[in-house]
C-alpha positions as CSV (number, residue, x, y, z in Angstrom):
1,M,33.5,22.4,-46.9
2,N,31.2,19.5,-47.8
3,S,27.6,20.5,-47.3
4,T,25.7,17.3,-46.5
5,F,22.3,17.0,-44.9
6,L,23.7,16.4,-41.5
7,S,26.2,19.2,-41.7
8,R,23.4,21.6,-42.7
9,L,21.3,20.3,-39.8
10,F,23.8,21.7,-37.4
11,S,25.3,25.2,-37.5
12,G,29.1,25.5,-37.8
13,R,29.8,25.2,-34.1
14,G,27.9,22.1,-33.4
15,K,24.7,23.8,-32.3
16,L,21.3,22.8,-33.7
17,G,20.1,25.2,-36.4
18,C,16.5,26.4,-36.8
19,F,15.7,23.8,-39.4
20,G,17.2,21.1,-37.2
21,V,15.1,22.2,-34.2
22,I,11.9,22.0,-36.3
23,L,12.8,18.7,-37.8
24,L,13.7,17.2,-34.4
25,F,10.4,18.4,-32.9
26,A,8.4,16.9,-35.7
27,V,10.2,13.6,-35.4
28,M,9.6,13.6,-31.6
29,V,5.8,14.3,-32.0
30,V,5.4,11.6,-34.6
31,A,7.4,9.1,-32.6
32,T,5.5,9.9,-29.4
33,N,2.1,9.3,-31.1
34,F,3.2,6.0,-32.6
35,I,4.7,4.7,-29.3
36,G,1.6,5.8,-27.3
37,D,-0.7,4.1,-29.8
38,F,1.4,0.9,-29.7
39,L,1.6,0.8,-25.9
40,G,-2.1,1.6,-25.6
41,K,-3.0,-1.4,-27.8
42,Q,-0.7,-3.6,-25.8
43,Q,-2.0,-2.6,-22.4
44,R,-5.7,-2.1,-23.1
45,P,-6.6,-3.8,-26.3
46,Q,-10.3,-3.6,-25.5
47,R,-10.2,0.2,-25.9
48,Y,-9.4,-0.4,-29.6
49,A,-11.8,-3.3,-30.3
50,Q,-15.0,-1.3,-31.1
51,I,-16.0,-1.7,-34.8
52,Y,-17.9,1.1,-36.6
53,G,-18.3,0.0,-40.2
54,C,-19.7,-3.6,-40.0
55,L,-23.4,-3.1,-39.8
56,G,-25.4,-3.4,-43.0
57,E,-29.0,-2.5,-44.0
58,P,-31.9,-4.6,-42.8
59,E,-33.2,-7.4,-45.0
60,N,-36.3,-9.6,-44.6
61,G,-36.8,-8.7,-40.9
62,V,-33.2,-9.2,-40.0
63,Y,-31.4,-6.1,-38.6
64,Y,-27.8,-5.1,-38.0
65,I,-26.3,-7.5,-40.5
66,N,-22.6,-8.2,-40.1
67,T,-20.9,-7.0,-43.3
68,C,-17.3,-7.7,-42.0
69,D,-15.3,-10.7,-43.0
70,E,-14.9,-11.8,-39.4
71,P,-17.4,-12.6,-36.5
72,I,-18.4,-9.8,-34.2
73,H,-20.2,-9.3,-31.0
74,L,-23.2,-6.9,-31.4
75,R,-25.1,-5.2,-28.7
76,Y,-28.3,-3.2,-29.0
77,C,-30.1,-1.5,-26.2
78,F,-33.6,0.1,-25.9
79,Y,-33.8,2.8,-23.2
80,T,-37.0,3.8,-21.5
81,E,-37.8,6.7,-19.2
82,P,-34.9,7.2,-16.7
83,G,-35.7,5.6,-13.4
84,T,-38.2,2.9,-14.7
85,H,-35.6,0.1,-15.0
86,N,-37.0,-1.1,-18.2
87,T,-33.9,-0.9,-20.3
88,V,-33.5,-3.9,-22.6
89,C,-30.1,-4.9,-24.0
90,R,-29.1,-7.9,-26.0
91,T,-25.7,-9.1,-27.1
92,S,-25.3,-11.5,-30.0
93,L,-22.4,-13.2,-31.7
94,L,-22.8,-12.6,-35.4
95,Q,-21.0,-14.5,-38.1
96,P,-20.3,-12.7,-41.4
97,G,-23.6,-12.2,-43.2
98,E,-25.7,-12.9,-40.1
99,G,-28.0,-10.4,-38.4
100,V,-30.4,-10.1,-35.4
101,S,-34.1,-11.0,-35.8
102,T,-35.3,-10.1,-32.3
103,V,-35.2,-6.3,-32.7
104,I,-38.9,-5.7,-33.8
105,S,-40.3,-8.3,-31.4
106,D,-38.4,-6.7,-28.5
107,R,-39.7,-3.2,-29.4
108,L,-43.3,-4.6,-29.7
109,A,-43.0,-6.5,-26.4
110,M,-41.8,-3.3,-24.7
111,R,-44.7,-1.3,-26.0
112,A,-47.2,-4.1,-25.1
113,A,-45.8,-4.0,-21.5
114,G,-46.3,-0.2,-21.4
115,A,-42.7,0.8,-21.7
116,D,-42.0,3.9,-23.9
117,I,-38.7,3.7,-25.8
118,W,-36.8,6.9,-25.4
119,S,-33.7,6.0,-27.3
120,S,-31.6,3.1,-28.6
121,Q,-27.9,2.4,-29.1
122,I,-26.1,-0.1,-31.2
123,W,-22.4,-1.0,-31.2
124,A,-20.1,-3.9,-32.0
125,C,-16.8,-5.2,-30.9
126,K,-14.1,-7.5,-32.4
127,L,-13.8,-11.0,-30.9
128,P,-13.1,-11.9,-28.1
129,F,-14.2,-8.6,-26.6
130,L,-17.8,-8.0,-25.6
131,P,-19.8,-4.7,-26.1
132,D,-20.8,-3.2,-22.8
133,M,-21.0,0.1,-20.9
134,V,-17.5,0.7,-19.7
135,P,-16.0,3.5,-17.5
136,N,-14.8,6.6,-19.4
137,I,-11.0,6.7,-19.7
138,H,-10.9,10.2,-18.2
139,K,-13.8,10.0,-15.7
140,R,-14.3,6.6,-14.1
141,T,-17.8,7.4,-12.8
142,Q,-19.2,8.2,-16.3
143,M,-20.1,5.1,-18.4
144,E,-19.9,5.0,-22.2
145,R,-20.3,2.5,-25.0
146,G,-17.2,0.4,-25.4
147,C,-15.7,-3.1,-25.3
148,R,-14.6,-5.2,-22.4
149,K,-12.6,-8.4,-21.9
150,P,-14.8,-11.4,-21.6
151,D,-13.4,-12.2,-18.1
152,D,-13.9,-8.7,-16.7
153,E,-16.6,-8.6,-14.0
154,Q,-19.0,-5.8,-14.5
155,A,-21.8,-4.8,-12.2
156,P,-25.0,-6.7,-13.1
157,P,-27.3,-4.6,-15.2
158,V,-30.6,-3.5,-13.8
159,G,-33.1,-5.5,-15.9
160,P,-36.6,-4.8,-16.9
161,D,-39.6,-5.4,-14.6
162,P,-40.9,-9.0,-14.5
163,E,-43.9,-8.4,-16.8
164,L,-41.6,-6.9,-19.5
165,Q,-39.0,-9.7,-19.0
166,A,-41.7,-12.3,-19.5
167,A,-42.8,-10.7,-22.7
168,L,-39.2,-10.5,-23.9
169,N,-38.6,-14.1,-23.0
170,A,-41.5,-15.1,-25.2
171,N,-39.9,-13.4,-28.1
172,E,-36.4,-15.1,-27.7
173,A,-35.0,-16.4,-31.0
174,P,-34.3,-20.2,-30.8
């Protein structure tokens, strides 16, 4: 009897042998992961648009320098004490090698207006997607950092109080 790979995969009576079951299971797991990843990228590409390795070290007062070979949208947020509505977020389109120059002036304007910065977050997305707080994929009421399509309507963010907003507007980059 010729013992080829396929004949060894099955036992003599056409039933799947132990090795065949293990091999078939492994192939199904790998195929399911590849198919799920492909379909996810086709149906919700914004879920896969967040970039993690494109932000370089600050130089000459410029922060969050784009080190990728493509333009990105960058968002940074400064959060204050919960309930004070003094969160400041800015989104910028950065070409390769460009950075943001308003970071320090925003922090100083917040402190001058009496807002204590409790935390900050920075994240970036591939074009054309925009960084924003998006619903968690498993719990729609919980928001997390992510990317959204430019035409998706989001709830308007609660902005800083008028005094802080005036100080921030004075620090806008041209």
